[in-house]
C-alpha positions as CSV (number, residue, x, y, z in Angstrom):
1,M,30.6,19.9,23.6
2,T,33.7,18.2,22.1
3,S,33.2,14.5,21.6
4,Q,36.0,12.1,22.3
5,P,37.1,9.4,19.9
6,L,34.8,6.3,20.0
7,G,37.7,4.0,20.7
8,K,38.2,5.6,24.1
9,F,34.9,4.5,25.5
10,I,33.8,1.6,23.3
11,P,36.4,-1.1,22.3
12,A,36.1,-2.6,18.8
13,G,33.5,-5.3,18.6
14,S,31.9,-4.8,21.9
15,L,28.7,-2.9,21.0
16,T,26.5,-5.7,22.5
17,T,25.2,-4.6,25.9
18,E,22.0,-2.7,26.4
19,E,24.0,-0.2,28.6
20,E,26.5,0.7,25.9
21,L,24.2,0.9,22.9
22,P,22.1,3.9,24.0
23,F,25.4,5.8,24.8
24,V,26.8,5.1,21.3
25,L,23.5,6.1,19.7
26,R,23.5,9.4,21.6
27,S,27.1,10.0,20.6
28,V,26.3,9.4,16.9
29,R,23.3,11.7,17.0
30,N,25.3,14.5,18.8
31,D,28.3,14.2,16.5
32,P,27.8,12.5,13.1
33,N,31.5,12.4,12.6
34,T,31.6,9.6,15.3
35,L,30.7,7.1,12.6
36,Q,33.7,8.1,10.6
37,R,36.0,7.4,13.5
38,M,34.6,3.9,14.1
39,K,36.4,0.8,12.8
40,D,34.7,-1.5,10.3
41,D,33.9,-4.1,12.9
42,Q,32.4,-1.5,15.1
43,I,30.2,-0.3,12.2
44,I,29.0,-3.8,11.6
45,D,28.3,-4.3,15.4
46,L,26.3,-1.0,15.4
47,I,24.2,-2.1,12.4
48,R,23.5,-5.5,14.0
49,D,22.8,-4.1,17.4
50,T,20.4,-1.3,16.2
51,D,18.6,-4.0,14.2
52,A,18.1,-6.0,17.4
53,E,16.7,-2.9,19.1
54,I,14.3,-2.4,16.3
55,S,13.1,-6.0,16.6
56,K,12.5,-5.5,20.3
57,L,10.4,-2.4,19.6
58,Q,8.5,-4.2,16.9
59,A,7.6,-6.9,19.5
60,L,6.3,-4.2,21.8
61,Q,4.3,-2.7,19.0
62,L,2.8,-6.1,18.1
63,R,1.7,-6.5,21.7
64,A,0.0,-3.1,21.5
65,I,-1.7,-4.0,18.2
66,A,-2.9,-7.3,19.5
67,D,-4.3,-5.6,22.6
68,L,-6.2,-3.1,20.4
69,S,-7.6,-5.9,18.4
70,V,-8.9,-7.5,21.5
71,R,-10.4,-4.3,22.7
72,R,-12.2,-4.0,19.3
73,R,-13.4,-7.6,19.7
74,R,-11.2,-8.5,16.7
75,A,-13.4,-6.5,14.4
76,P,-11.9,-5.8,10.9
77,S,-12.2,-2.1,11.7
78,A,-9.2,-2.5,14.0
79,S,-7.0,-2.9,10.9
80,S,-8.4,0.4,9.6
81,E,-7.4,2.1,12.9
82,V,-3.9,0.7,12.6
83,A,-3.6,1.7,8.9
84,L,-4.5,5.3,9.8
85,A,-2.2,5.4,12.8
86,L,0.8,4.1,10.9
87,S,0.0,5.6,7.5
88,I,0.1,2.3,5.8
89,T,-2.4,0.5,3.5
90,E,-5.2,-1.4,5.0
91,H,-4.0,-4.6,3.3
92,R,-0.6,-4.2,5.1
93,A,-2.3,-3.3,8.4
94,S,-4.6,-6.3,8.2
95,A,-1.5,-8.6,7.7
96,I,0.2,-7.0,10.7
97,V,-2.9,-7.4,13.0
98,S,-3.1,-11.0,12.0
99,A,0.6,-11.6,12.6
100,A,0.3,-9.8,16.0
101,N,-2.6,-12.0,17.1
102,A,-0.8,-15.2,15.9
103,L,2.4,-14.4,17.7
104,I,0.7,-13.6,20.9
105,A,-1.7,-16.6,20.9
106,R,0.1,-19.3,18.8
107,L,3.8,-18.6,18.5
108,P,5.1,-17.3,21.8
109,C,8.6,-18.7,21.1
110,M,8.9,-16.6,18.0
111,L,7.7,-13.5,19.9
112,N,10.3,-14.2,22.6
113,L,13.0,-14.2,19.8
114,M,11.7,-10.8,18.8
115,D,12.0,-9.7,22.4
116,D,15.6,-10.9,22.4
117,G,16.3,-9.0,19.2
118,Q,16.9,-12.2,17.2
119,L,13.9,-12.0,14.8
120,D,12.3,-8.9,13.2
121,L,8.7,-8.4,12.0
122,Y,9.4,-9.2,8.4
123,R,10.9,-12.6,9.1
124,A,8.3,-13.3,11.9
125,M,5.5,-12.8,9.4
126,K,7.1,-15.5,7.2
127,V,6.5,-17.9,10.1
128,T,2.9,-16.7,10.8
129,D,2.1,-17.1,7.1
130,A,3.6,-20.5,6.8
131,T,1.8,-21.8,10.0
132,A,-1.5,-20.1,9.7
133,W,-3.2,-23.3,8.6
134,L,-1.9,-25.5,11.4
135,S,-4.0,-26.6,14.4
136,G,-3.1,-25.2,17.9
137,D,-1.3,-28.4,18.9
138,H,0.7,-28.6,15.7
139,V,1.7,-25.0,15.7
140,R,3.1,-25.2,19.2
141,V,5.4,-28.0,18.1
142,V,6.6,-26.0,15.1
143,D,7.0,-22.9,17.3
144,E,9.4,-24.8,19.6
145,T,11.1,-26.5,16.7
146,L,12.0,-23.2,15.0
147,V,13.7,-21.7,18.0
148,D,17.0,-23.0,16.9
149,R,16.4,-22.8,13.2
150,V,15.4,-19.1,12.8
151,P,18.0,-16.9,14.4
152,G,20.6,-15.7,11.9
153,R,18.6,-16.8,8.9
154,N,17.3,-14.5,6.2
155,A,13.6,-14.2,5.2
156,T,13.8,-16.9,2.5
157,Q,15.5,-19.4,4.8
158,V,13.0,-18.6,7.6
159,R,10.1,-19.2,5.2
160,R,11.5,-22.5,4.0
161,A,12.3,-23.7,7.5
162,A,8.8,-22.8,8.7
163,T,7.1,-24.4,5.7
164,Y,9.2,-27.6,6.0
165,A,8.4,-27.9,9.8
166,A,4.7,-27.3,9.2
167,A,4.5,-29.9,6.4
168,Q,6.5,-32.4,8.5
169,I,4.2,-32.1,11.5
170,D,1.0,-32.3,9.4
171,P,1.5,-33.8,6.0
172,E,-2.2,-34.2,5.3
173,G,-2.8,-30.6,6.2
174,A,-0.1,-29.5,3.9
175,A,-2.0,-31.1,1.0
176,L,-5.2,-29.4,2.0
177,R,-3.3,-26.0,2.2
178,T,-2.9,-26.1,-1.6
179,E,-6.7,-26.3,-2.0
180,R,-7.2,-23.5,0.5
181,K,-4.6,-21.3,-1.3
182,F,-6.4,-21.9,-4.6
183,V,-9.6,-20.5,-3.0
184,E,-7.6,-17.3,-2.3
185,R,-6.5,-16.9,-5.9
186,R,-6.6,-13.3,-7.1
187,F,-5.6,-11.0,-9.9
188,A,-3.5,-8.2,-8.5
189,L,-2.5,-4.7,-9.7
190,H,0.5,-3.0,-8.1
191,H,1.3,0.6,-9.4
192,Q,5.0,1.7,-9.5
193,D,6.5,5.2,-9.2
194,S,7.8,5.1,-12.8
195,G,4.4,5.4,-14.4
196,L,4.3,1.6,-15.1
197,T,2.4,-1.2,-13.3
198,H,3.0,-4.7,-12.1
199,L,0.2,-7.2,-13.0
200,S,0.1,-10.6,-11.5
201,V,-2.1,-13.7,-10.9
202,N,-1.6,-15.1,-7.5
203,N,-2.3,-18.8,-6.4
204,A,-3.1,-20.0,-9.9
205,P,-3.1,-23.7,-10.5
206,T,0.4,-24.8,-11.5
207,E,-0.7,-26.7,-14.6
208,K,-2.8,-23.8,-15.9
209,A,-0.2,-21.2,-15.1
210,T,2.5,-23.3,-16.9
211,A,0.2,-23.7,-19.9
212,A,-0.6,-20.0,-20.0
213,Y,3.1,-19.1,-19.9
214,A,3.8,-21.6,-22.7
215,R,1.1,-20.0,-24.9
216,V,2.5,-16.5,-24.3
217,D,6.1,-17.7,-24.9
218,Q,5.1,-19.5,-28.1
219,A,3.4,-16.4,-29.5
220,A,6.3,-14.2,-28.4
221,R,8.9,-16.4,-30.1
222,A,6.8,-16.4,-33.3
223,L,7.1,-12.6,-33.3
224,K,10.8,-12.6,-32.7
225,T,12.0,-12.0,-36.3
226,P,15.4,-10.6,-37.3
227,D,13.7,-7.2,-37.7
228,E,11.9,-7.2,-34.3
229,P,13.8,-4.9,-31.9
230,R,12.0,-6.1,-28.8
231,T,13.5,-8.7,-26.5
232,L,11.7,-12.0,-25.8
233,D,10.8,-10.7,-22.3
234,Q,9.3,-7.5,-23.8
235,L,7.4,-9.6,-26.4
236,R,6.0,-11.9,-23.7
237,A,4.8,-8.9,-21.7
238,D,3.2,-7.3,-24.7
239,V,1.5,-10.5,-25.9
240,A,0.2,-11.2,-22.4
241,I,-1.4,-7.8,-22.1
242,D,-2.9,-8.1,-25.6
243,L,-4.4,-11.5,-24.8
244,L,-5.9,-10.1,-21.6
245,L,-7.5,-7.1,-23.3
246,S,-8.7,-8.8,-26.5
247,G,-8.6,-12.5,-25.9
248,T,-6.7,-13.1,-29.1
249,G,-3.5,-11.2,-28.8
250,G,-4.8,-8.7,-31.4
251,P,-6.3,-5.2,-31.1
252,S,-7.2,-4.1,-27.6
253,A,-10.8,-4.0,-26.5
254,R,-12.2,-0.7,-25.2
255,T,-11.9,-0.1,-21.5
256,E,-12.1,3.0,-19.3
257,V,-9.4,4.7,-17.2
258,F,-9.8,8.2,-15.9
259,L,-7.0,10.8,-16.3
260,H,-7.0,14.2,-14.6
261,I,-4.8,16.8,-16.4
262,D,-4.7,20.5,-16.5
263,L,-5.2,22.4,-19.7
264,A,-1.6,23.9,-19.7
265,T,-0.1,20.4,-19.5
266,Y,-2.5,19.0,-22.0
267,V,-1.5,21.6,-24.7
268,G,2.2,21.3,-23.8
269,I,2.7,24.7,-22.1
270,N,4.1,23.0,-19.0
271,Q,5.1,19.6,-17.8
272,S,3.1,19.2,-14.6
273,P,2.3,15.6,-13.8
274,A,-1.2,14.4,-14.5
275,A,-3.2,12.1,-12.1
276,L,-4.5,8.6,-13.2
277,A,-7.4,7.7,-10.9
278,G,-6.4,4.8,-8.6
279,R,-2.7,5.1,-9.6
280,G,-1.6,8.6,-8.8
281,P,0.8,10.9,-10.6
282,I,2.1,10.1,-14.1
283,A,4.4,12.0,-16.3
284,A,3.0,14.7,-18.6
285,A,4.3,13.1,-21.7
286,L,2.7,9.8,-20.8
287,A,-0.6,11.6,-20.1
288,R,-0.6,13.3,-23.5
289,H,0.2,9.9,-25.1
290,L,-2.9,8.4,-23.4
291,L,-5.0,11.3,-24.5
292,G,-4.0,10.8,-28.1
293,G,-5.8,7.5,-28.3
294,A,-8.4,7.0,-31.0
295,N,-11.2,6.3,-28.5
296,T,-10.3,8.9,-25.9
297,T,-13.1,11.1,-24.7
298,L,-12.4,14.5,-23.1
299,R,-14.5,16.2,-20.5
300,R,-13.8,19.8,-19.5
301,V,-13.6,20.6,-15.8
302,L,-13.6,24.2,-14.4
303,T,-11.5,24.5,-11.3
304,D,-11.2,27.0,-8.5
305,P,-8.0,28.9,-9.3
306,R,-7.1,29.3,-5.7
307,T,-7.0,25.6,-4.9
308,G,-7.3,23.6,-8.1
309,H,-10.4,21.8,-6.8
310,A,-13.0,20.8,-9.4
311,A,-15.9,23.3,-9.4
312,E,-17.9,22.5,-12.6
313,L,-18.0,19.7,-15.1
314,S,-19.3,20.3,-18.6
315,P,-21.7,17.7,-20.0
316,T,-20.6,16.4,-23.4
317,R,-22.1,13.0,-23.7
318,Y,-25.3,13.0,-21.6
319,Q,-27.0,15.1,-19.0
320,L,-24.7,15.8,-16.0
321,E,-25.7,14.3,-12.7
322,Q,-24.4,15.3,-9.3
323,D,-22.8,11.9,-8.6
324,E,-20.7,12.2,-11.7
325,F,-19.3,15.6,-10.6
326,I,-18.6,14.2,-7.1
327,R,-16.5,11.4,-8.6
328,V,-14.6,13.8,-10.8
329,R,-14.0,16.1,-7.9
330,D,-12.8,13.3,-5.5
331,Q,-10.9,11.2,-8.0
332,E,-10.5,8.4,-5.4
333,C,-12.2,7.0,-2.4
334,R,-12.1,9.7,0.3
335,Q,-11.1,7.4,3.2
336,P,-7.6,8.6,4.2
337,G,-5.1,6.3,2.5
338,C,-7.5,4.6,0.1
339,T,-6.7,4.8,-3.6
340,R,-9.6,3.0,-5.2
341,P,-10.7,5.0,-8.2
342,A,-13.8,7.1,-7.6
343,Q,-15.4,5.6,-10.7
344,N,-15.5,2.3,-8.8
345,C,-16.9,3.9,-5.7
346,G,-20.4,4.9,-4.5
347,V,-21.4,8.4,-3.8
348,K,-23.0,8.9,-0.5
349,A,-23.4,11.4,2.4
350,A,-21.6,10.4,5.6
351,P,-23.9,9.1,8.3
352,P,-24.0,10.8,11.7
353,Q,-22.0,9.4,14.5
354,G,-22.9,5.9,15.3
355,G,-24.2,5.2,11.8
356,T,-27.9,5.9,12.7
357,G,-30.3,8.6,11.7
358,E,-30.3,10.7,8.6
359,A,-27.2,11.3,6.6
360,S,-25.5,14.7,6.3
361,D,-26.1,16.9,3.2
362,E,-22.6,16.8,1.8
363,P,-21.8,13.7,-0.4
364,A,-18.4,12.1,-1.1
365,T,-17.1,9.0,-2.8
366,F,-16.5,5.9,-0.6
367,C,-15.6,2.4,-1.8
368,S,-17.7,-0.5,-0.5
369,R,-15.2,-1.4,2.3
370,H,-15.2,2.1,3.8
371,S,-19.0,2.6,3.2
372,K,-19.4,-0.3,5.6
373,L,-16.8,1.0,8.0
374,Q,-18.9,4.2,8.5
375,G,-21.6,2.1,10.2
376,Q,-19.2,0.6,12.7
377,P,-19.4,1.7,16.4
378,G,-17.0,4.5,17.3
379,W,-16.4,5.6,13.7
380,D,-17.6,9.1,12.9
381,Y,-17.5,10.7,9.4
382,K,-18.2,14.3,8.6
383,V,-18.1,16.0,5.2
384,T,-17.8,19.8,5.2
385,P,-19.3,22.1,2.5
386,D,-15.9,22.4,0.8
387,G,-15.6,18.6,0.5
388,T,-13.2,18.0,3.4
389,V,-13.8,14.6,5.0
390,N,-13.0,14.3,8.7
391,V,-12.8,10.7,10.0
392,T,-12.8,10.1,13.8
393,T,-11.6,6.7,14.9
394,P,-12.9,4.8,18.0
395,S,-9.7,6.0,19.8
396,G,-10.6,9.6,19.1
397,Q,-8.0,10.2,16.5
398,V,-9.1,12.5,13.7
399,H,-7.8,12.1,10.1
400,S,-8.8,14.5,7.3
401,T,-8.7,14.6,3.6
402,K,-9.4,17.4,1.2
403,P,-10.6,17.0,-2.5
404,P,-7.5,16.6,-4.6
405,S,-6.2,19.6,-6.6
406,V,-6.1,19.2,-10.4
407,H,-3.0,21.5,-10.4
408,P,-1.5,21.5,-6.9
409,G,1.7,23.1,-8.3
410,R,-0.1,26.4,-8.9
411,R,-1.8,26.7,-5.6
412,R,0.8,29.0,-4.0
413,A,0.8,31.3,-7.1
414,N,-3.0,31.6,-7.0
415,Q,-3.4,32.3,-3.3
416,L,-3.8,36.0,-3.8
417,R,-6.7,35.7,-6.2
418,K,-10.2,36.5,-5.0
419,P,-12.6,33.6,-4.5
420,W,-14.4,32.5,-7.6
421,D,-13.0,35.3,-9.8
422,D,-13.3,35.1,-13.6
423,R,-9.8,33.5,-14.1
424,R,-10.8,29.9,-13.8
425,S,-8.7,27.3,-15.5
426,A,-10.1,24.6,-17.8
427,S,-8.9,21.0,-17.4
428,A,-9.3,18.1,-19.6
């Protein structure tokens, strides 16, 4: 079907009604060239109007999430269900569930703004975070106050407006909030796709954080000689890591990380990514650099050539135990979406449905959080003989994970091999 120019049915700057927008969206989907025929102001209108529609859908989704939370009697396991349904981390799911409950029960004006397309989830969560400590009476005042201050503002402006309004309505509570945030202090690790990692200390006392930065900065500046090629920022980062590892800024103390790499990559025959437990893929060159450390210990793993799954672990330091092999095989917690390293997890057989009776025969690694989840009503865990974990949620949804392959890139090439033939591959 030949599409007509957009200008014939939508005047410039008029993509604002609910009747017109779906028609425009269908036109763009049916003919991508429609966008090229639109004027600049029409493109801006389309960007703004589609964002409003997204906000409305997010409001509907939040209502559904809040309803699920009520059905689960606000149990923490509701966040696990949301995480699996949306393929997001449980930390993110927990934040969304909390925001949904807050918007429904405490901030109806903000939820109405979402219904009207004037506030999206990201900015709404700035309000829920900034007002979480307020009493019910105070939060209702702030909710009404922000109706005229939030629309058209970016996330930083929304956060500042909500924080100011909250402190204004309850100045004494604002002081207490600092104490509460201090209780929530934590040391956080955020892995990046580049093979590097972001390390942070959240909610540290201002005076201590300032003093710590001054110490790191002083040491970095002392190292910044004319012959030092590193920038001050690079030196600060290096000094901070050295101080954390050794306490002195000198040689690093010994610690353990677990790296999974196939033999061909280890010896330099190919460049397949390796896997760092709890972090995910890292470049082959970086893996070989890590393996070249003076205190590195190698363990040989025999893998099934068809799948790359670990089949046998050679003992080199002490007598091999089954739990150690299960951790090597699984690499991480086997809950779908969880990336906690297997070395920090327990090895246990999944309990039968309902969490009562004797456990199944097949063990797998689960972190403490998901070990507890297995005993919650409605959650069913089954581990098959090949190590596949099948998780059934209270809503009947089934999510499965298989043991990770040490060399997934070679799986297709090995599909024609017979099971357990003599051509096994050794991995370091």
